[in-house]
Structures are given as structure tokens and as C-alpha cells.
N, C-alpha and C positions, 0 to 999 in steps of 0.2 A: 706460223703467226708471232713467235717470240722475236723473230729477225724482223718483221714488218714494223711491229710496234716499237721496238728498239729503234729503228730507222726512223721512224716519225717522231718519237720521244727526243732523238738527238738533233733533229732539226730546230728543236730550242735551246740547244745547249751550244756553248762554246767551249771547245776542250783546249784550244792552243792558238797563238798566234805568234808567228816569228816575222822579223822584219823584212826577209826576203821572201816570204809567202804573201800573195795578194790577200787582203781583207775579204773573208767571204762568211757566210752566216754560219756555218758549220764545218769543222775541220776534223773529223776523227782521227785519233793518233794511234800510234802502235799499242799502246798501253791499254786499251778497251779490252783486249782478249785477256788481259790479267784480271779484270773485274768480272768478265764472263765466266772465266775457270773458277774463280771463287764461290760464284753464284752456283754453278754446277756441282762443284763439291760440297756444297751445304754449308759454307764457312760464314763467319760475320762479315758482312758487307755494309759499308756506311755510305749512303749517298747523300751529297750536299746540294743545297740549292742556295744560290746567291743572286739576289734580285731585288726589285721593287716589289710595289703592290700586286702586281700580276702573279708575282711568285708566292707573295705573303697569303694571298686569299685561298680559299677553299676551292681550288679550280685544277690546273693541271698538275700541281706539286703533289697533291696528297692523291691524285688519280694515279701517277707515274708510280709512285711510291707503293701503292697497292697493287699495281700490275706486277711490279717486281717480286712482292711478297707471294701473289698468287703463282706467278709463273715458277718462281723457284721456293716452294714451300720448305725444303729442308734448310735453306739458308736463313741466317737472322738478320734481315734485312731492316736498317734503322735509318733515320733521316737526320741530317744536320740542318737545322732550317736557319739560314742566314739571310731571311728576307727583310726588308724594310721598307714599307711602302713610302712614296715620295723621294726615293733616293736613285740617284744615277750612277753609272759606273764610274764617274769621278770621284764619289765616296766609296764605291764598292771595292776599287784598286786598294784603297788604305784599309779596308776591313778584311781584305781577303787572306791573310796571314793569320790575323788573331781569331776571326770568327768562322773560318773554315779550314785552313790548313793544319791549324793546331789540334784538329779533331781527327786528323789523318783520314780523309775520304778516301773511298775506292773509286767513286765517281763523282763527278762535278757538273752541275747545270749552272749555266750563268745567263741570266735575262734581265736586261734593263731596255727593252725594246721601247716602250713608252715613254720612260723618262729621259731616254737619250735623244728623242724625237727633236731635231732641230739645233742640238749641240753642235758647236763648230769642231771639225775635224780634230785640231790639236788638243781638244779636250777628250775625245774618245777613240782617237785613231790608233794605228798599231803601236806607234812610237810611245804612247802613253801606258799601255798594256804591255810592253816588251818585258819589263822586268818581273811583273807578277806571273805571267805566262811561263818564264823560265823556272819561277819558283814552283809553280805547278808541275812541269815538267820534270824537275828535280826529285820532287816527291812521288810523282807517279812510276818511277823506276822499280818500285817494290812489286 
């Protein structure tokens, strides 16, 4: 059950984009086992949520947080809520370092699905997110 819900939850997240990798909805990286190991050991785990109103409202964000807390009761799971309604990834990319990475998350969910709808590719494409994705990768080595 843990794996199936985690897989479903990860379908909403964007963990990393590289210039040489095709743009896909979700691309789990090698750092995920680090987060899972911390959960299994009962350590402090910070889950960050960066997104628009879908992330800000009382929906998938608190439900996934509650799921992690219930599945790993020994872990001290907390959230970093960096969701602001009405914003797209073009603003999110500039908020990433201050509103998310500064709090050293162990897991990051990114959702701008609705607010990025219809945006031109140069505004939300992989070239736009390349530098922030590298910042996430650099921090996730811990």
C-alpha cells in the first residue's frame, strides 16, 4: 500500500528536469530512497509543496501529508507550504530558493497544472526550469 499511494502521489510532483531529458509529468530521481529511509528510521522529514491554488486549498496537499504521517508514525513529518493561489511556474521558479529550498525539504511536490495552462513553452519549458532543477538536485544529495 505504501508504494502504490506513493507512486500515485508522485504523479503530481515534478522532482527534476534536465535539458537532455524529455519533459515528462513526473521523473523520480535517485534521491527519493534517502527520503524513504529517513521516514523508515523515524527521523524528521520535511515535505515541501510548491504550487498554485490547487496546492493551497484543503485537498491533495493535506491528504498526502496525513498519509505520510499515518504510514510512518515514528517519523516527525512536517510540511513546508509554499502554495500561492493564482500563480504559475514562472513565479514559482523565482520563489523556489527562498520559499522552499531555504527550509531544506526532504521531498518536494510541484504543481502548477492549471495556472500554466496555455502558457507559451518558453515561459514554462525545460530551459526555464533548468537552473532551479539543478539547485534542487544539489540540495537533494544529503
